C-alpha positions as CSV (number, residue, x, y, z in Angstrom):
1,M,67.2,124.0,-149.1
2,S,64.0,122.0,-148.5
3,D,61.4,123.7,-146.2
4,D,59.9,120.4,-145.0
5,R,63.0,118.9,-143.3
6,F,63.6,118.7,-139.6
7,A,66.8,117.7,-137.8
8,V,67.9,116.3,-134.5
9,V,71.5,117.2,-133.4
10,F,73.1,115.2,-130.6
11,D,75.8,115.9,-128.2
12,V,78.0,112.9,-127.5
13,D,79.7,112.7,-124.1
14,G,77.1,112.0,-121.5
15,T,74.3,112.2,-124.1
16,L,74.9,109.2,-126.4
17,A,76.7,107.1,-123.8
18,D,78.0,107.3,-120.2
19,T,81.4,108.3,-121.4
20,E,82.6,110.8,-118.8
21,R,83.0,108.8,-115.6
22,Y,83.7,105.4,-117.3
23,G,85.6,106.5,-120.3
24,H,87.2,109.9,-120.4
25,L,88.2,110.1,-116.7
26,P,90.1,106.8,-116.7
27,A,91.7,107.6,-120.1
28,F,92.9,111.0,-118.8
29,N,94.3,109.4,-115.7
30,Q,96.1,106.6,-117.6
31,T,97.6,109.2,-119.9
32,F,98.8,111.2,-117.0
33,A,100.4,108.1,-115.5
34,E,102.1,107.1,-118.8
35,F,103.6,110.6,-119.2
36,G,104.7,110.7,-115.5
37,L,102.6,113.7,-114.7
38,P,101.9,114.5,-111.1
39,V,98.1,114.4,-111.2
40,Q,95.3,111.9,-111.0
41,W,91.8,113.4,-111.2
42,T,89.2,112.2,-108.8
43,E,85.5,111.9,-109.9
44,D,84.7,115.2,-108.1
45,E,87.7,117.0,-109.6
46,Y,86.8,115.8,-113.1
47,G,83.2,117.0,-112.5
48,E,84.7,120.5,-112.1
49,K,86.8,120.0,-115.2
50,L,83.7,119.3,-117.2
51,R,82.9,123.0,-117.0
52,I,85.7,123.4,-119.5
53,G,84.8,122.5,-123.1
54,G,87.3,120.2,-124.9
55,G,89.8,117.6,-123.7
56,K,92.9,119.6,-124.7
57,E,91.5,122.6,-122.9
58,R,90.9,120.5,-119.7
59,M,94.5,119.2,-119.9
60,A,95.8,122.8,-120.5
61,S,94.1,123.9,-117.3
62,L,96.7,122.0,-115.4
63,L,99.5,124.3,-116.7
64,T,100.0,126.5,-113.6
65,P,103.5,127.6,-112.9
66,S,103.9,125.2,-110.1
67,F,102.6,122.2,-112.1
68,V,104.9,123.1,-115.1
69,A,107.9,123.2,-112.7
70,E,107.0,120.0,-110.9
71,A,106.3,118.1,-114.1
72,G,109.5,119.5,-115.8
73,L,107.6,120.9,-118.7
74,P,108.8,123.5,-121.2
75,P,108.5,127.0,-119.9
76,D,107.4,128.5,-123.2
77,P,103.7,128.4,-124.4
78,E,104.6,126.7,-127.7
79,G,106.4,123.9,-126.0
80,Q,103.6,123.5,-123.5
81,A,101.0,123.4,-126.4
82,Q,103.1,120.6,-128.1
83,A,103.1,118.6,-124.8
84,V,99.3,119.0,-124.4
85,A,98.8,117.8,-128.0
86,Q,100.9,114.7,-127.3
87,W,99.0,113.9,-124.1
88,H,95.7,114.4,-125.9
89,K,96.6,112.2,-128.8
90,R,97.5,109.4,-126.4
91,K,94.4,109.9,-124.3
92,T,92.2,109.7,-127.5
93,E,93.9,106.4,-128.4
94,I,93.2,105.0,-125.0
95,Y,89.6,106.2,-125.0
96,T,88.8,104.9,-128.5
97,A,90.2,101.5,-127.6
98,M,87.8,101.4,-124.6
99,V,84.8,102.3,-126.8
100,A,85.8,99.6,-129.3
101,A,85.9,97.1,-126.5
102,G,82.3,97.9,-125.6
103,A,83.3,99.3,-122.2
104,L,81.0,102.3,-122.3
105,P,77.2,101.7,-122.0
106,A,74.9,103.5,-124.4
107,R,72.3,105.7,-122.8
108,P,68.7,104.5,-122.9
109,G,66.6,105.5,-125.9
110,I,69.3,107.0,-128.1
111,A,69.4,104.2,-130.7
112,R,65.6,104.0,-130.8
113,I,65.1,107.8,-131.3
114,V,67.8,107.8,-134.0
115,E,65.9,105.0,-135.9
116,E,62.6,106.8,-135.5
117,A,64.1,110.0,-136.8
118,Y,65.7,108.3,-139.7
119,A,62.5,106.5,-140.7
120,A,60.6,109.9,-140.6
121,G,63.1,111.5,-142.9
122,W,64.8,113.7,-140.3
123,V,68.3,114.9,-140.7
124,L,70.8,113.4,-138.2
125,A,73.8,115.3,-136.9
126,I,76.4,115.4,-134.1
127,A,77.7,118.6,-132.5
128,S,80.5,117.8,-130.1
129,T,83.6,119.5,-128.8
130,S,85.4,116.2,-128.3
131,A,88.0,114.8,-130.7
132,E,86.5,113.5,-133.9
133,A,88.0,110.1,-133.5
134,S,86.5,109.7,-130.1
135,V,83.1,111.0,-131.3
136,R,83.0,108.6,-134.2
137,A,83.9,105.7,-132.1
138,V,81.0,106.3,-129.7
139,L,78.6,107.0,-132.5
140,D,79.5,103.7,-134.2
141,H,79.1,101.9,-130.9
142,V,75.7,103.4,-130.0
143,V,73.9,103.4,-133.3
144,G,75.9,100.9,-135.4
145,I,78.4,101.6,-138.2
146,A,75.8,101.6,-140.9
147,R,73.5,104.2,-139.3
148,A,76.4,106.3,-138.2
149,R,77.1,107.0,-141.9
150,D,73.9,108.9,-142.1
151,F,75.1,111.5,-139.6
152,T,76.7,114.8,-140.3
153,V,79.5,114.8,-137.7
154,L,80.9,118.1,-136.4
155,A,83.5,117.6,-133.7
156,G,86.7,118.7,-132.2
157,D,88.4,121.8,-133.4
158,V,86.1,122.6,-136.3
159,V,85.2,125.9,-134.6
160,P,87.4,128.4,-132.7
161,R,85.3,128.5,-129.6
162,K,83.9,125.5,-127.9
163,K,80.7,125.1,-125.9
164,P,79.1,127.0,-124.2
165,A,79.9,129.3,-127.2
166,P,77.2,128.7,-129.9
167,D,79.8,128.3,-132.7
168,I,79.4,124.6,-133.3
169,Y,75.6,124.8,-133.5
170,L,75.8,127.8,-135.8
171,L,78.2,125.7,-138.0
172,A,75.6,122.8,-137.8
173,L,72.9,125.1,-139.2
174,E,75.2,126.2,-142.0
175,R,76.3,122.7,-142.9
176,L,72.8,121.3,-142.8
177,G,71.3,124.2,-144.7
178,M,68.5,124.6,-142.2
179,T,67.0,127.3,-140.0
180,A,67.1,127.0,-136.2
181,D,63.3,126.7,-135.8
182,R,63.5,123.3,-137.5
183,V,66.3,121.8,-135.5
184,V,66.2,120.3,-132.0
185,A,69.4,119.6,-130.0
186,V,69.8,116.8,-127.4
187,E,72.3,117.7,-124.7
188,D,73.2,116.6,-121.2
189,S,74.8,119.7,-119.7
190,R,74.4,123.4,-119.0
191,P,77.3,124.4,-121.4
192,G,75.7,122.3,-124.2
193,L,72.3,123.8,-123.5
194,G,73.7,127.3,-123.6
195,A,75.5,126.7,-126.9
196,A,72.3,125.4,-128.5
197,V,70.0,128.1,-127.1
198,D,72.4,130.9,-128.0
199,A,72.4,129.6,-131.6
200,G,68.5,129.9,-131.5
201,I,68.1,126.1,-131.4
202,T,65.5,124.3,-129.2
203,C,67.2,122.0,-126.8
204,V,66.0,119.1,-124.7
205,V,68.2,117.8,-121.9
206,T,68.8,114.3,-120.7
207,V,70.8,114.5,-117.5
208,N,73.5,112.2,-116.1
209,G,75.1,111.8,-112.7
210,Y,77.6,114.6,-113.4
211,T,75.0,117.1,-114.6
212,E,71.7,116.3,-112.8
213,H,72.0,119.3,-110.4
214,E,72.9,122.0,-113.1
215,D,70.6,124.9,-114.0
216,F,68.7,124.0,-117.2
217,T,66.7,127.2,-117.5
218,G,65.9,127.5,-121.2
219,A,65.5,123.8,-122.0
220,A,62.3,122.7,-123.7
221,F,62.2,119.8,-121.3
222,V,64.5,118.0,-119.0
223,V,64.5,114.2,-118.4
224,D,66.7,111.7,-116.7
225,S,67.0,109.7,-119.9
226,L,65.1,109.2,-123.2
227,G,64.0,105.8,-121.9
228,D,62.8,102.7,-123.8
229,P,59.5,100.7,-123.9
230,G,59.4,98.1,-121.2
231,A,62.0,99.8,-119.1
232,E,61.6,102.0,-116.0
233,P,59.6,105.2,-117.0
234,V,61.6,108.3,-117.5
235,A,61.5,111.1,-114.9
236,V,60.4,114.4,-116.3
237,L,62.4,117.0,-114.3
238,A,61.0,120.0,-116.1
239,N,58.8,120.7,-119.1
240,H,58.3,124.1,-120.7
241,S,57.2,122.9,-124.1
242,S,54.1,121.6,-125.9
243,A,55.4,118.0,-125.5
244,S,53.7,115.6,-123.2
245,P,56.3,113.0,-122.4
246,G,55.1,109.6,-121.3
247,A,57.0,106.6,-120.1
248,Y,59.7,107.2,-122.7
249,I,60.6,110.1,-125.1
250,T,59.4,109.7,-128.7
251,L,60.2,111.6,-131.9
252,A,56.7,113.2,-131.5
253,D,57.9,114.7,-128.2
254,L,61.0,116.2,-129.9
255,A,58.8,117.5,-132.7
256,A,56.4,119.1,-130.3
257,T,59.3,121.4,-129.1
258,L,60.0,122.9,-132.5
259,P,58.7,126.4,-133.3
260,A,58.2,125.4,-137.0
261,I,55.8,122.7,-135.9
262,T,54.0,124.3,-132.9
263,E,53.4,127.6,-134.8
264,R,51.9,125.7,-137.7
265,R,49.6,123.9,-135.3
266,Q,48.4,127.2,-133.7
267,Q,47.4,128.7,-137.1
268,P,43.6,128.8,-137.6
């Protein structure tokens, strides 16, 4: 393991692109309709479901006794699990087709920060609890297929517990062969922040419409987006780091949050 490497690890949904409202929600609802299930989530209802990590887990939350009876689902847990797996497979197909069609806008600054990090020799990684096929589709769309190959992608069911459990970030540290003080996570939600912080990883937050009112205590800084030169300046909602964000977030801002860098600067 090299001691001079740094890494940036991105969440995907709501962080790389505005996927939740414009991608996952309609894909869930189309799936429910195709399977004849008696449910259509509203935007507000889906906002509540986002507290649950993982698409299959959100679908499984529907399985109350009354829903199972109304939908004519198997009464046994194994049969219900098989049904959820079928729903989720179809939902992933619908969602990835939407991404491939360019229907989901990338969030400001992501592609730029990725290029800055790559040029500086930083390690690039993804830590997401979404299905890997969905994650890779968004990553290819946002940063391009060639750059996406430079990412270590950890997604889906690679860990037993999903965010806000720290498992996926602990796995990221193991796979990257790096210590937490040299890694910064970019997240958009409280569960993601909690997962990173509980793994000992510094986390910056870029909020979206679903998460802007969540409690982000523990974040290094919180902004409304990473921004881009020439665009509307970012709004810095909180800053508890050594970074001094300007009109847009730079790699230097991310670096300024890392203990391995700030402690070095403080040495006489």
